[in-house]
C-alpha positions in Angstrom: 27.9 -152.2 -70.7 31.3 -151.2 -69.3 32.9 -154.0 -71.6 31.2 -152.7 -74.3 32.4 -149.4 -73.6 36.1 -150.4 -73.4 36.0 -152.6 -76.4 34.6 -149.9 -78.6 37.2 -147.1 -77.1 40.0 -150.1 -77.7 39.2 -150.3 -81.2 38.9 -146.4 -82.1 42.2 -146.1 -80.7 43.7 -148.8 -82.6 42.0 -147.3 -85.9 43.6 -144.1 -85.0 47.0 -145.5 -84.5 46.6 -146.9 -88.0 45.4 -143.5 -89.4 48.4 -141.7 -87.6 50.7 -144.7 -89.0 49.6 -144.0 -92.7 49.4 -140.2 -92.6 52.9 -140.5 -91.5 54.5 -142.9 -94.4 52.5 -140.7 -96.8 54.4 -137.5 -95.7 57.4 -139.3 -95.5 57.5 -141.5 -98.0 56.3 -139.2 -100.9 58.9 -138.4 -103.7 59.9 -134.7 -102.0 62.7 -134.7 -99.5 60.9 -133.2 -96.4 64.2 -131.3 -95.2 64.1 -129.7 -98.2 60.7 -128.4 -97.6 61.6 -127.5 -94.3 65.0 -125.7 -95.4 63.3 -124.0 -98.2 60.3 -122.7 -96.4 63.0 -121.6 -93.3 64.8 -119.7 -96.2 61.5 -117.8 -97.5 61.3 -120.2 -100.4 64.8 -120.0 -101.7 66.6 -123.0 -103.0 68.5 -124.4 -100.0 72.2 -125.7 -99.9 73.4 -129.1 -99.0 74.4 -127.6 -95.7 70.8 -126.0 -95.0 69.4 -129.2 -95.8 71.9 -131.6 -93.6 71.3 -128.9 -90.4 67.4 -129.2 -91.0 67.8 -132.8 -91.2 69.6 -133.1 -88.0 67.7 -130.6 -85.9 64.3 -132.0 -86.7 65.6 -135.5 -86.4 65.1 -137.0 -89.9 68.5 -138.6 -90.1 67.0 -141.3 -87.9 65.1 -144.5 -88.8 61.7 -144.1 -90.2 60.0 -146.2 -87.1 62.1 -143.9 -84.5 60.9 -140.8 -86.2 57.3 -142.5 -86.2 57.3 -143.5 -82.5 59.1 -139.8 -81.5 56.3 -137.7 -83.1 53.5 -139.6 -81.7 55.0 -139.3 -78.3 55.0 -135.8 -78.8 51.6 -135.8 -80.2 50.1 -137.5 -77.5 51.8 -135.2 -74.9 50.1 -132.3 -76.8 53.5 -131.3 -78.3 52.2 -130.9 -82.2 55.3 -129.0 -83.2 55.5 -125.4 -84.9 54.2 -124.3 -87.9 57.0 -124.3 -90.5 55.3 -121.4 -92.3 54.7 -118.8 -89.4 56.9 -120.4 -86.5 54.0 -120.5 -83.8 53.0 -123.6 -82.1 50.7 -125.9 -84.3 48.6 -126.7 -80.9 47.8 -122.6 -80.4 47.0 -122.3 -84.0 44.7 -125.6 -84.5 42.6 -124.6 -81.0 41.9 -121.1 -82.4 40.8 -122.8 -85.8 38.7 -125.9 -84.0 36.1 -122.9 -82.0 35.1 -121.7 -85.4 34.9 -125.1 -87.3 32.9 -126.6 -84.1 30.8 -123.5 -84.1 30.2 -123.4 -87.8 29.0 -127.6 -87.7 26.7 -127.0 -84.9 25.2 -124.3 -86.6 24.8 -126.4 -90.0 23.5 -129.7 -87.9 21.2 -127.5 -85.9 19.7 -126.6 -89.4 19.7 -130.1 -90.6 17.7 -131.4 -87.9 15.0 -128.5 -87.7 14.5 -129.4 -91.6 15.1 -133.0 -91.6 13.4 -134.5 -88.8 10.1 -133.1 -89.8 10.4 -133.2 -93.2 11.7 -137.1 -93.2 8.6 -137.9 -90.6 6.0 -136.8 -92.3 6.9 -138.0 -95.7 7.2 -141.5 -94.1 3.8 -140.9 -92.4 2.3 -140.4 -95.7 3.7 -142.2 -98.4 2.7 -141.4 -101.7 1.0 -138.1 -100.8 1.8 -134.7 -102.7 4.3 -133.9 -99.6 6.3 -137.3 -99.8 7.0 -136.8 -103.8 7.8 -133.2 -103.0 10.5 -134.5 -100.4 11.6 -136.7 -102.5 12.4 -134.8 -105.2 13.6 -131.8 -103.6 16.1 -134.2 -101.6 16.6 -135.5 -105.1 17.9 -132.3 -106.2 19.8 -130.9 -103.5 21.7 -134.2 -102.8 22.8 -133.9 -106.7 23.8 -130.5 -106.3 28.1 -130.2 -104.9 28.4 -128.0 -101.8 30.7 -125.7 -103.8 28.1 -124.9 -106.2 25.5 -124.3 -103.8 28.2 -121.9 -102.4 28.6 -120.3 -105.9 24.8 -119.6 -106.3 24.6 -118.2 -102.6 27.5 -116.3 -103.1 26.5 -114.8 -106.4 22.7 -114.2 -105.3 22.9 -112.9 -101.8 26.2 -111.2 -101.9 27.0 -110.0 -105.2 23.7 -109.3 -106.6 21.4 -108.8 -103.7 24.4 -107.6 -101.1 22.7 -108.8 -98.3 25.5 -111.1 -96.8 29.2 -110.9 -96.8 30.6 -113.4 -98.8 34.1 -114.3 -96.5 35.2 -113.6 -92.9 33.7 -114.4 -89.3 33.2 -111.1 -87.6 29.4 -111.4 -86.9 26.3 -113.7 -87.0 25.7 -112.4 -90.3 29.2 -114.1 -91.9 27.7 -117.5 -90.2 24.4 -117.7 -92.9 25.8 -118.1 -96.2 28.3 -121.0 -95.1 25.8 -122.6 -92.6 23.4 -122.8 -95.4 25.8 -123.9 -97.9 26.5 -126.8 -95.2 23.3 -127.6 -94.0 21.0 -127.7 -96.8 22.3 -130.3 -99.0 23.3 -132.4 -95.4 19.4 -131.9 -94.4 18.3 -133.7 -97.6 20.3 -136.2 -97.3 19.0 -136.8 -93.7 15.3 -136.1 -94.3 15.4 -139.2 -97.5 17.1 -141.5 -95.1 14.7 -140.8 -91.9 12.1 -141.1 -94.4 13.5 -144.8 -95.4 13.6 -145.6 -91.4 10.3 -144.5 -91.0 8.3 -146.6 -94.0 10.5 -149.8 -93.0 9.2 -149.3 -89.7 5.7 -148.9 -90.9 5.6 -152.0 -92.7 6.5 -154.2 -89.5 3.9 -156.2 -87.9 3.8 -154.9 -84.9 2.6 -151.5 -86.4 -0.3 -153.3 -87.4 -1.1 -154.7 -84.1 -0.8 -151.5 -82.5 -3.2 -150.2 -85.1 -5.7 -153.3 -84.1 -5.6 -152.3 -80.6 -7.6 -149.1 -81.9 -4.4 -146.4 -81.6 -4.9 -144.0 -84.3 -2.4 -144.0 -87.2 -0.6 -140.7 -85.5 -0.6 -142.5 -82.4 0.5 -145.7 -83.2 3.6 -143.7 -84.9 4.3 -141.6 -82.4 4.5 -144.2 -79.7 5.7 -147.7 -81.3 7.5 -146.7 -85.2 9.4 -143.6 -83.8 11.1 -144.9 -80.5 12.5 -147.6 -83.0 13.8 -145.3 -85.5 16.3 -143.7 -82.7 19.3 -146.1 -83.4 19.7 -145.5 -87.0 18.8 -141.8 -86.5 21.6 -141.6 -83.8 24.3 -143.1 -86.4 22.9 -140.9 -89.2 23.2 -137.8 -87.7 26.9 -138.5 -86.3 27.6 -139.5 -89.2 26.4 -135.9 -90.7 28.0 -134.1 -88.0 31.5 -135.7 -87.9 31.3 -135.0 -91.8 30.2 -131.4 -91.0 32.9 -130.8 -88.5 36.2 -132.2 -90.5 34.6 -132.1 -93.9 34.0 -128.6 -94.8 37.4 -127.9 -96.3 36.1 -126.8 -99.4 33.2 -124.3 -98.0 35.5 -122.7 -95.1 38.3 -121.8 -98.1 35.8 -120.2 -100.1 34.3 -118.4 -97.8 37.5 -117.3 -95.7 36.3 -119.0 -92.8 39.1 -119.4 -90.1 38.4 -122.8 -89.2 40.3 -125.8 -89.1 39.6 -126.7 -92.9 41.1 -123.6 -94.2 44.0 -123.8 -92.0 44.8 -127.7 -93.6 44.7 -126.0 -97.0 47.0 -123.4 -96.3 49.1 -125.8 -94.9 49.0 -128.2 -98.0 49.9 -124.4 -99.9 52.9 -124.2 -97.9 53.7 -127.6 -98.0 53.8 -127.3 -93.5 54.6 -130.7 -93.1 53.4 -130.4 -89.2 50.4 -128.5 -90.3 48.9 -131.3 -92.4 49.8 -134.0 -90.4 47.8 -132.7 -87.1 44.6 -131.4 -89.0 44.3 -134.6 -91.2 44.6 -136.6 -87.5 41.9 -134.0 -86.4 39.6 -134.9 -89.3 40.0 -138.8 -88.5 39.6 -138.2 -84.5 36.6 -136.2 -84.8 34.8 -139.0 -87.3 35.8 -141.8 -84.7 34.7 -139.9 -81.8 31.2 -139.0 -83.4 30.8 -142.2 -84.4 32.0 -143.6 -81.0 29.3 -141.5 -79.1 26.6 -142.5 -81.5 27.3 -146.4 -80.4 27.4 -145.1 -76.6 23.8 -143.6 -77.2 22.4 -146.1 -79.1 23.2 -148.9 -76.1 21.6 -146.5 -73.7 18.6 -145.8 -75.8 18.3 -148.7 -77.4 17.3 -151.9 -74.8 18.0 -154.6 -77.8 21.7 -153.4 -78.3 22.4 -153.7 -75.0 21.0 -157.5 -74.8 22.9 -158.5 -77.8 
């Protein structure tokens, strides 16, 4: 167990190092000069002169070799020194900490909605293959999955904010501001997860051990509860972790549409203003959330599934 955890954490760290290097290279090898961008932002968007650009290049260490710049940036990032926003002049760590709280709250609420809908819908559809409920669930899942999240958000805004005027369409001042972003993120993810759970249940129901369980005079429902459902815990945890990491790190469009002050909106603002420290840190944060969620899922699977421990 300890060896497995060490290998899993080590591999995640190596992947994150690779991601950090890629992010650094993509920004600093772009056609635009980072020193010119920073100098222009410091001058309020005016065209900087050669002296301003040279001063910025020396002040930010951009005159150093690229490898030295990367090692220096990575060392500061590991220590928690994420630099300062070019746009606001505030520490990126403080701004990111404020935005992370909003993003995690939104992701947690959306994930709660996903689990409440997906688990019973997927399990019942798998237990009653070919029934009316199964056909309805598959039709609804295929329909919802085909709808882009931003289009669903537009529909919800048009219906509940513009026409009915029941819910606010932007901001994060009260619980009412949660509803539309959570629905936009959660409904499509719930449809996707429900379909995957149905497939996992059907796969287990066609195994030989299920026929043996039925031969021991177990009722169909009891055999599913006692034998089939425990065996889908591992794939379910993997699917749920993937969904949560997507909700936490992939809600850029939804946060922007609803003016939600999370990491997604912070990232978009950084791109709009060419705020290089913000872009680097937020992109690395998205990758870290994805890696952490999948790493925790693997650990949970090892704990709950004896077959994985044996392997």
